[in-house]
MIBADREN-356960 format. One record per residue (C-alpha): residue in three letters; residue number from 0; y negated, z negated, x negated. Coordinates in steps of 0.02 Angstrom, whole numbers, plus 50000, padded with zeros to 5 digits. Layout:
BEGIN
R   rest    nr       v       w       u
R    ala   NUM       Y       Z       X
...
END
This chain:
BEGIN
R   rest    nr       v       w       u
R    met     0   48998   47026   48238
R    met     1   49059   47058   48427
R    met     2   49166   47202   48495
R    val     3   49229   47166   48685
R    arg     4   49399   47208   48708
R    lys     5   49419   47334   48850
R    ser     6   49518   47289   48999
R    lys     7   49633   47402   49088
R    gly     8   49544   47551   49157
R    leu     9   49369   47484   49113
R    gly    10   49235   47542   48972
R    glu    11   49144   47396   48858
R    arg    12   49004   47394   48954
R    his    13   49088   47359   49127
R    gln    14   49176   47233   49048
R    lys    15   49025   47152   48978
R    ile    16   48932   47150   49139
R    leu    17   49106   47048   49217
R    asp    18   49109   46921   49092
R    phe    19   48904   46898   49112
R    ile    20   48936   46871   49302
R    ala    21   49065   46763   49268
R    ser    22   48973   46648   49129
R    tyr    23   48821   46642   49230
R    gln    24   48887   46615   49395
R    arg    25   48977   46457   49295
R    glu    26   48798   46394   49251
R    his    27   48687   46431   49387
R    lys    28   48796   46421   49535
R    his    29   48741   46585   49572
R    pro    30   48739   46767   49528
R    pro    31   48637   46863   49398
R    ser    32   48496   46992   49474
R    ile    33   48510   47156   49417
R    arg    34   48363   47152   49307
R    glu    35   48454   47015   49229
R    ile    36   48621   47099   49201
R    gly    37   48517   47232   49123
R    glu    38   48421   47111   48998
R    tyr    39   48588   47043   48955
R    cys    40   48702   47217   48942
R    asp    41   48532   47301   48851
R    ile    42   48504   47409   48986
R    ser    43   48320   47456   49031
R    ser    44   48355   47555   49179
R    thr    45   48400   47447   49345
R    ser    46   48461   47625   49425
R    val    47   48586   47629   49264
R    val    48   48647   47448   49316
R    asn    49   48670   47491   49469
R    tyr    50   48784   47654   49425
R    tyr    51   48906   47530   49333
R    leu    52   48896   47425   49488
R    asp    53   48954   47537   49593
R    gln    54   49087   47595   49486
R    leu    55   49150   47405   49482
R    glu    56   49141   47388   49666
R    lys    57   49251   47548   49685
R    ser    58   49366   47480   49566
R    gly    59   49378   47332   49675
R    asn    60   49311   47212   49536
R    ile    61   49164   47147   49626
R    glu    62   49077   47147   49805
R    arg    63   48911   47196   49847
R    asp    64   48798   47146   49977
R    arg    65   48637   47266   49945
R    lys    66   48525   47156   50067
R    ile    67   48498   47024   49963
R    ser    68   48429   47006   49772
R    arg    69   48571   46928   49689
R    gly    70   48713   47003   49814
R    val    71   48861   47036   49692
R    arg    72   49001   46914   49676
R    leu    73   49176   46935   49579
R    thr    74   49322   46992   49674
R    asn    75   49496   46896   49651
R    gly    76   49570   47015   49533
R    ala    77   49407   47018   49421
R    pro    78   49496   47045   49236
R    ile    79   49379   46905   49176
R    gly    80   49500   46816   49060
R    asp    81   49524   46629   49015
R    met    82   49351   46536   48946
R    phe    83   49351   46407   48806
R    arg    84   49233   46295   48749
R    val    85   49158   46307   48584
R    pro    86   49060   46141   48524
R    met    87   48870   46143   48516
R    met    88   48827   46075   48330
R    gly    89   48636   46109   48322
R    val    90   48474   46204   48292
R    ile    91   48479   46343   48152
R    gln    92   48328   46390   48071
R    ala    93   48285   46606   48095
R    gly    94   48156   46592   47984
R    glu    95   48081   46504   47861
R    pro    96   48201   46371   47796
R    ile    97   48162   46188   47890
R    pro    98   48238   46020   47816
R    val    99   48377   45945   47893
R    pro   100   48359   45776   47984
R    ser   101   48435   45642   47897
R    asn   102   48575   45598   48030
R    ala   103   48627   45777   48041
R    asp   104   48820   45815   48016
R    phe   105   48891   46000   48053
R    gly   106   49059   45916   48110
R    ser   107   48970   45800   48239
R    phe   108   48970   45840   48421
R    thr   109   49028   45777   48595
R    pro   110   49134   45854   48722
R    glu   111   48973   45900   48823
R    asp   112   48892   45962   48671
R    ser   113   48997   46151   48689
R    val   114   48947   46330   48770
R    glu   115   49079   46418   48888
R    val   116   49119   46589   48798
R    ala   117   49244   46727   48891
R    met   118   49410   46732   48799
R    ser   119   49393   46961   48800
R    leu   120   49218   46938   48711
R    met   121   49280   46863   48564
R    pro   122   49343   46965   48414
R    ala   123   49558   46954   48450
R    lys   124   49572   46863   48262
R    glu   125   49439   46724   48309
R    lys   126   49487   46664   48462
R    gly   127   49456   46481   48482
R    lys   128   49502   46437   48296
R    glu   129   49381   46308   48245
R    leu   130   49221   46399   48298
R    phe   131   49053   46335   48320
R    ala   132   48884   46361   48399
R    leu   133   48716   46345   48337
R    lys   134   48549   46375   48437
R    val   135   48425   46487   48358
R    gln   136   48252   46443   48333
R    gly   137   48133   46558   48253
R    glu   138   48120   46770   48274
R    ser   139   48185   46788   48086
R    met   140   48312   46904   48130
R    ile   141   48271   46987   48292
R    asp   142   48313   47176   48226
R    ala   143   48488   47112   48221
R    met   144   48457   47067   48390
R    val   145   48457   46863   48376
R    asn   146   48288   46819   48466
R    asp   147   48248   46632   48459
R    gly   148   48338   46534   48586
R    asp   149   48487   46627   48560
R    ile   150   48654   46560   48544
R    val   151   48767   46620   48383
R    ile   152   48928   46577   48364
R    leu   153   49019   46564   48196
R    lys   154   49180   46540   48104
R    pro   155   49176   46404   47955
R    thr   156   49194   46475   47798
R    gln   157   49131   46448   47629
R    asp   158   49114   46633   47574
R    ala   159   49017   46771   47625
R    arg   160   49012   46954   47574
R    asn   161   48837   47040   47551
R    gly   162   48765   47092   47736
R    asp   163   48865   46963   47809
R    met   164   48732   46847   47927
R    val   165   48778   46682   47896
R    ala   166   48719   46477   47920
R    val   167   48661   46425   47752
R    trp   168   48653   46250   47692
R    leu   169   48528   46219   47539
R    ser   170   48585   46056   47488
R    asp   171   48449   46046   47349
R    arg   172   48306   46062   47488
R    asn   173   48388   45985   47618
R    glu   174   48341   46132   47714
R    thr   175   48458   46252   47834
R    thr   176   48441   46428   47863
R    leu   177   48499   46596   47970
R    lys   178   48505   46726   47872
R    phe   179   48584   46892   47789
R    phe   180   48675   46865   47646
R    phe   181   48678   46954   47479
R    lys   182   48734   46941   47294
R    glu   183   48622   46987   47175
R    lys   184   48628   46995   46972
R    asp   185   48566   46822   46940
R    lys   186   48536   46763   47107
R    tyr   187   48569   46738   47304
R    arg   188   48456   46851   47414
R    leu   189   48442   46775   47591
R    gln   190   48374   46918   47696
R    pro   191   48289   46912   47857
R    ala   192   48314   47054   48000
R    asn   193   48106   47056   48036
R    pro   194   47984   47174   47933
R    thr   195   47864   47037   47938
R    met   196   47959   46931   47832
R    lys   197   48012   46891   47660
R    pro   198   48179   46873   47570
R    ile   199   48221   46713   47499
R    tyr   200   48299   46720   47337
R    ile   201   48412   46579   47283
R    asp   202   48443   46539   47069
R    lys   203   48621   46558   47058
R    gly   204   48606   46388   46988
R    glu   205   48517   46302   47142
R    ser   206   48633   46236   47282
R    leu   207   48677   46348   47406
R    glu   208   48836   46297   47550
R    ile   209   48882   46463   47676
R    lys   210   48918   46343   47808
R    gly   211   48988   46479   47952
R    lys   212   48986   46676   47960
R    val   213   48912   46721   48121
R    val   214   49042   46816   48237
R    met   215   48955   46822   48424
R    val   216   48766   46816   48487
R    ile   217   48753   46735   48661
R    arg   218   48591   46821   48708
R    lys   219   48460   46722   48807
R    val   220   48404   46789   48967
R    glu   221   48251   46784   49036
R    arg   222   48234   46731   49223
R    tyr   223   48144   46791   49357
R    asn   224   48113   46766   49504
END
């Protein structure tokens, strides 16, 4: 899963805040609110968000106007790093498997069907190497911090280790799902991260194709006025 690479003089959370401000600004054409920054960075207290923003202001990475609600902007010297595009391949079900549409193709996309990712957020060995993105539908992975509407970035692979979060295509059933993968004695277990849902068991004689391993999650941020 994702680990944030530190920029010189900054902690991981400082860097995560900077990357979020940059990506949010690109998408929405205005800065995020303090509450939105907290939601993305899993900080429940707005005073804690302000603490980090004050440090970033003192270090010269941002400028702030405290008279307005979205008064945060990056300075020219902010170490955000390059952005790159990851193709969006469609929707993956994080719940009960759903049928694959007849025209579905994990390898089909147009240049417009993509998401921007900050290079500094990606694991070093995964930077742009044939990655693809899927939008999550469902709540079976909520205890793994993957919620309905989030986007998962995946590395194409046909193999997985026990405990990997993977996108699976059950071709015999013509269904897809996002789950933790486990090999057992005579079957595969697709484990949800939601205590209200049961695992899916697949006999080893039944077709199961792993399409990708999750390397990063882009969380959906609720918007507040």
